[in-house]
C-alpha positions in Angstrom: 15.8 -129.9 56.2 14.3 -129.5 52.8 15.0 -131.6 49.7 13.5 -129.2 47.1 14.6 -125.6 46.4 11.0 -124.4 46.1 10.1 -126.0 49.5 13.3 -124.5 50.9 12.3 -121.0 49.8 8.8 -121.3 51.3 10.1 -122.6 54.6 13.0 -120.0 54.6 10.5 -117.2 54.2 8.9 -118.2 57.5 12.2 -118.6 59.4 12.0 -115.5 61.5 8.4 -116.0 62.5 8.7 -119.8 63.1 12.1 -119.7 64.7 13.6 -122.4 62.6 16.7 -122.7 60.4 16.2 -124.3 57.0 19.1 -126.5 55.7 18.7 -127.7 52.1 19.7 -131.2 51.2 19.8 -131.4 47.4 22.4 -134.1 46.8 19.9 -136.3 45.0 18.3 -133.4 43.0 18.2 -134.2 39.3 19.6 -130.8 38.4 22.6 -131.2 40.6 23.5 -130.1 44.2 22.8 -126.4 44.8 26.4 -126.0 45.8 27.4 -126.5 42.2 25.7 -123.2 41.3 25.3 -121.0 44.5 27.4 -119.8 47.4 26.7 -122.0 50.4 24.2 -120.0 52.6 25.2 -118.9 56.0 23.1 -119.7 59.1 22.4 -117.8 62.2 23.6 -120.7 64.3 26.3 -123.4 64.3 25.0 -126.5 62.5 25.4 -129.7 64.6 28.1 -132.1 63.3 25.7 -135.0 63.3 23.1 -133.1 61.2 23.0 -135.8 58.4 24.0 -138.9 60.4 20.6 -140.5 60.8 17.7 -138.9 59.0 15.3 -141.5 60.4 15.5 -139.7 63.8 14.0 -136.5 62.3 10.3 -135.7 62.8 8.4 -135.3 59.6 7.1 -131.8 59.3 3.3 -131.6 59.7 2.9 -134.8 61.6 1.6 -135.0 65.2 4.0 -133.3 67.6 6.2 -131.6 65.0 6.0 -128.3 66.9 8.0 -129.8 69.8 10.7 -131.5 67.7 14.2 -130.1 67.5 14.8 -131.5 64.0 12.3 -131.6 61.2 12.3 -133.1 57.8 10.3 -131.4 55.0 9.7 -133.8 52.1 7.8 -133.6 48.9 5.0 -135.8 50.4 1.5 -134.4 50.0 0.6 -133.8 53.7 3.7 -132.0 54.7 3.4 -129.7 51.7 -0.3 -129.1 52.5 0.6 -128.3 56.1 3.2 -125.8 54.9 0.7 -124.2 52.6 -1.6 -123.8 55.6 1.1 -122.0 57.6 1.7 -119.6 54.7 -2.0 -118.9 54.3 -2.6 -118.3 58.0 0.4 -116.0 58.5 0.9 -114.2 55.2 -2.3 -114.1 53.2 -5.2 -111.8 53.5 -8.4 -113.9 53.4 -10.7 -110.9 52.6 -8.5 -110.0 49.6 -8.6 -113.6 48.5 -12.4 -113.5 48.5 -12.3 -110.4 46.3 -9.8 -112.1 44.0 -12.0 -115.1 43.7 -15.0 -112.9 42.8 -12.9 -111.0 40.2 -11.7 -114.3 38.6 -15.3 -115.6 38.4 -16.3 -112.4 36.5 -13.3 -112.9 34.2 -14.4 -116.5 33.5 -17.7 -115.1 32.2 -15.9 -112.8 29.7 -15.0 -114.9 26.6 -12.7 -112.0 25.5 -10.6 -112.3 28.7 -7.4 -114.0 27.6 -4.5 -112.5 29.5 -3.9 -111.4 33.1 -4.0 -107.6 33.2 -0.8 -105.7 34.1 -0.8 -105.0 37.9 -2.4 -108.4 38.6 0.7 -110.6 38.4 1.1 -110.5 42.2 -2.5 -109.9 43.5 -3.3 -107.8 46.5 -3.5 -110.2 49.5 -0.6 -112.4 48.6 1.9 -109.5 48.5 3.1 -110.0 52.0 4.0 -113.7 51.3 5.5 -112.6 48.0 7.8 -110.1 49.6 8.8 -112.6 52.3 9.8 -115.1 49.7 11.5 -112.5 47.5 13.6 -111.4 50.5 14.5 -115.1 51.3 15.4 -115.8 47.7 17.7 -112.7 47.6 19.7 -114.3 50.4 19.7 -117.8 48.8 20.2 -117.0 45.1 23.8 -115.9 45.3 25.6 -117.4 42.3 29.1 -118.7 42.9 32.0 -117.3 40.8 31.6 -119.8 37.9 27.9 -119.3 37.8 28.2 -115.5 37.9 30.7 -115.5 35.1 28.2 -117.4 32.9 25.4 -114.9 33.9 27.7 -112.0 32.9 28.5 -113.6 29.6 24.8 -114.1 28.8 24.0 -110.5 29.7 26.8 -109.4 27.4 25.7 -111.7 24.6 22.2 -110.1 24.4 23.4 -106.6 24.7 22.5 -105.8 28.3 26.0 -104.8 29.2 25.7 -101.7 27.1 24.5 -98.3 28.4 20.7 -98.1 28.1 21.0 -95.0 25.9 23.1 -96.8 23.3 21.4 -100.2 23.0 18.1 -101.6 21.8 15.3 -102.9 24.1 15.7 -106.5 25.2 12.5 -108.4 26.1 12.3 -112.1 27.1 9.3 -114.3 26.9 8.7 -117.7 28.6 6.3 -119.7 26.6 4.8 -122.6 28.5 1.8 -124.3 26.8 1.3 -126.8 29.6 2.0 -130.4 30.2 -0.2 -131.1 33.3 -3.9 -131.4 33.6 -3.8 -129.3 36.8 -2.4 -126.4 34.8 -5.4 -126.3 32.5 -7.7 -126.4 35.6 -5.9 -123.5 37.2 -6.0 -121.5 33.9 -9.8 -122.0 33.7 -10.3 -121.1 37.3 -8.6 -117.8 37.1 -10.8 -116.8 34.2 -8.5 -117.2 31.2 -9.8 -118.6 27.9 -6.5 -119.6 26.4 -6.5 -123.1 25.0 -3.5 -125.1 26.3 -4.9 -128.5 25.3 -6.7 -127.8 22.1 -7.8 -130.8 20.2 -7.0 -129.1 16.8 -3.3 -128.1 16.9 -1.9 -126.0 14.1 -1.2 -127.8 10.9 2.4 -129.0 10.8 4.8 -128.6 7.9 8.1 -130.3 7.2 9.9 -127.0 7.9 8.0 -125.8 10.9 7.5 -128.1 13.9 4.7 -126.9 16.1 2.6 -128.2 19.0 1.2 -124.8 19.8 -2.2 -123.4 19.1 -2.2 -120.4 16.7 -4.6 -118.4 18.8 -2.5 -118.9 22.0 0.6 -117.8 20.1 -1.1 -114.7 19.0 -1.8 -113.9 22.6 1.9 -114.3 23.4 2.9 -112.2 20.4 0.5 -109.4 21.5 1.9 -109.6 25.0 5.4 -109.1 23.5 4.2 -106.1 21.6 2.6 -104.5 24.7 5.7 -105.2 26.8 7.9 -103.5 24.2 5.4 -100.6 23.7 5.6 -99.8 27.4 9.3 -99.3 27.2 8.8 -96.2 25.1 6.4 -94.6 27.6 8.1 -92.4 30.2 5.0 -92.7 32.5 5.4 -96.4 32.6 9.2 -96.9 32.3 11.8 -94.8 34.0 14.5 -94.0 31.5 12.2 -94.9 28.6 13.7 -95.8 25.3 13.4 -93.2 22.4 10.7 -94.2 20.0 12.0 -96.2 17.0 12.8 -94.6 13.7 13.5 -96.0 10.3 17.1 -96.5 11.1 16.6 -97.9 14.6 17.9 -101.3 15.6 14.9 -103.7 16.1 14.1 -104.8 19.7 15.5 -108.2 20.6 13.0 -110.8 21.8 14.7 -113.8 23.6 12.4 -116.9 23.7 12.7 -119.2 26.7 10.7 -122.4 26.0 10.9 -126.2 25.8 8.0 -126.2 23.3 8.9 -127.1 19.7 8.2 -124.6 17.0 7.4 -121.6 19.2 10.2 -119.4 17.9 9.2 -120.0 14.3 5.6 -119.3 15.1 6.4 -116.0 16.8 8.6 -115.0 13.9 5.8 -115.9 11.5 3.4 -113.6 13.4 5.8 -110.7 13.1 4.3 -109.6 9.8 6.0 -106.2 9.8 9.4 -107.5 10.8 9.4 -105.5 14.0 11.6 -107.7 16.2 14.6 -110.0 16.2 13.9 -113.4 17.8 16.5 -115.7 19.3 16.4 -119.0 21.3 18.9 -120.3 23.9 21.6 -117.6 23.7 22.9 -119.0 27.0 24.1 -122.3 25.5 27.7 -123.0 26.5 28.1 -126.7 25.9 31.4 -128.3 25.2 31.8 -130.4 22.0 31.3 -133.6 24.1 28.3 -132.2 25.8 26.8 -131.1 22.5 27.3 -134.5 21.0 25.5 -136.1 24.0 22.8 -133.5 23.8 22.1 -134.3 20.1 22.3 -138.0 20.7 20.4 -138.4 23.9 17.7 -135.8 23.3 17.1 -136.9 19.7 18.3 -133.6 18.2 20.8 -132.5 15.7 23.3 -129.6 15.6 21.6 -128.1 12.6 18.2 -128.0 14.2 18.4 -128.1 18.0 19.2 -124.4 18.5 15.8 -123.4 17.1 13.6 -126.5 17.2 14.6 -128.7 20.1 15.1 -127.7 23.7 15.4 -130.0 26.7 12.8 -130.4 29.4 13.0 -132.1 32.8 12.2 -135.6 31.5 15.3 -135.3 29.2 17.6 -134.8 32.2 16.9 -138.3 33.4 18.7 -139.6 30.4 21.7 -137.2 30.6 25.1 -137.5 32.3 25.9 -135.5 35.4 28.2 -133.2 33.3 25.4 -132.4 30.8 22.8 -132.0 33.6 25.0 -129.4 35.3 25.7 -127.5 32.1 22.0 -127.3 31.3 21.1 -126.3 34.8 23.7 -123.5 34.6 22.1 -122.4 31.4 18.7 -122.3 33.0 19.9 -120.4 36.1 21.8 -117.8 33.9 18.6 -117.2 31.8 16.3 -116.9 34.8 18.7 -114.5 36.5 19.4 -112.3 33.5 15.8 -112.1 32.2 14.2 -111.6 35.7 16.7 -109.0 37.0 18.3 -107.3 34.0 16.0 -107.6 30.9 13.9 -104.6 30.1 10.8 -106.8 30.3 10.0 -110.5 30.8 6.7 -112.1 29.9 6.2 -115.3 31.9 3.5 -117.9 32.6 2.6 -117.7 36.3 1.0 -121.1 35.7 4.5 -122.6 35.8 7.0 -123.0 38.6 9.6 -121.2 36.5 7.3 -118.2 35.9 6.6 -117.8 39.6 10.3 -118.1 40.3 11.0 -115.4 37.8 8.5 -113.1 39.5 10.1 -113.8 42.8 13.6 -113.2 41.4 12.5 -109.8 40.0 11.6 -108.7 43.5 9.3 -105.9 44.7 9.7 -103.3 41.9 10.4 -105.9 39.2 7.1 -107.8 39.8 4.9 -105.3 41.6 6.0 -102.1 39.9 7.1 -98.7 41.2 5.7 -97.4 44.5 2.5 -95.5 43.8 2.2 -97.1 40.4 1.4 -100.7 41.3 -1.7 -100.7 39.1 0.7 -100.6 36.0 2.7 -103.6 37.2 6.4 -104.2 36.9 9.0 -105.4 34.3 8.1 -109.0 34.8 4.5 -109.9 34.0 2.5 -113.1 34.2 0.4 -113.6 31.1 -2.0 -116.1 32.7 -2.1 -117.2 36.4 -1.4 -114.7 39.2 1.6 -115.5 41.5 0.8 -117.8 44.4 3.3 -118.5 47.2 2.1 -122.0 48.0 2.5 -125.4 46.4 -1.0 -125.4 45.0 -2.9 -122.3 43.8 -6.1 -123.4 45.6 -4.2 -123.3 48.9 -4.5 -119.5 49.1 -8.3 -119.8 49.3 -8.4 -121.7 52.6 
C-alpha cells in the first residue's frame, strides 16, 4: 500500500520486476481520494477482503525482513523512501551515465552564462529506463473518470486545441515555479544553473503589479517561451510545423500555470513587441459558492484573483472538501492538457509538478522523436533534469 500518488507511481513502475501489487490508499490525501478523479485501477490479482482491516499488521517497507512479508506499507517516512530510491537506482539507473552527468553539471556550474537546461537534457541519458518505466505505469494509472475527462475536454476546447492544427494558432503552456524550499535552490545550484530563486533584491513592487519574482529569472522564462514557440515553425524540429506568422496571423497563446503572484503581468511586460497573448487559469470552473469561499478563504477578490492570486497547497488546508476537489480537478485538467495536447510546455523539473508533466508527456513528448533525442520533446524542463526518485541526489548512489 502507498499513501502518496508519487510513491505509488515509483513503486508501480517496479511491479513487474519486484512481483508486487501496489494499492493506493489516499483517503486522507489533502487533494481528495484518487477515486474522485480517476478510474479505479485494475489489478492482476484478487485483492483480499481484509486488505484494510488492520494496517498495524503490515510490515513497513524497507525495514528488516520486508522482503519476506506478504503485505507491505510504504509511507512517507524518510527511511522507506530512501530504500525505494535505492531500488530504483540499482535496477533502473546507469551509474556510468550518472558519473558523466555529474561531470557535465560541474562544468555548467563554472559557466556563469549557463542559465537554462539545454533541450534534449530534460530526461538525461542514464535515467531514461526509469523514466520510461514510470511513464508506462502512469499511463495505466492516469485514466480520468467521466467527470474528469469532460473537464479536460472543456479546457482543451477553451484554449483552442480542439481545432485542426492547420486552422489554429500555436498554444504553449509555461509552469513558473520560483521555489519555496531551500532544497530546491540547492538542487538548482548543483545542476549548474545560475538562476536566482531566492534573490535578496526582488523587483520593485507597484500598486498595480504584484510581484515576488526576480526580473532576470522572468527574462529567462520569457526567452524559453520564445524558443519553444520558435521551434513550432521549424519542420526539422516539429512534425506538422505551423506556418510562419504574417502580419494578419493570430498571436500564439501562452497559458501560464503558476501559484506565484505577478508572474503573468511580468511576462506580459516583457513582451515588448506584443508577440503573444497571455492567460492564467483558463481551467477554472468554480460554482458561485466555491468562488465566494475561494475569495474569502484565500484572501482574494473576484476582480483580482484570475490574474494575481492563485492557490497553493498551504491554501487547501483552509478549504472545504468541495473546494479542494474543484481545485484538484482544475490542476489535473491543466496537467493533462498541457502535457499531452499543448504544442509545447515549459516546466520546472525542480518541482514535483514539472517532473509529473514530463512523465505524463511520455517518451516522445519528453525525450523527442526517435533519432532526434538531442533536440528534446514538446515538454522541456527549464532548470533541473528529470529524476525518478524522491530526492535528486539519490540517482548518484
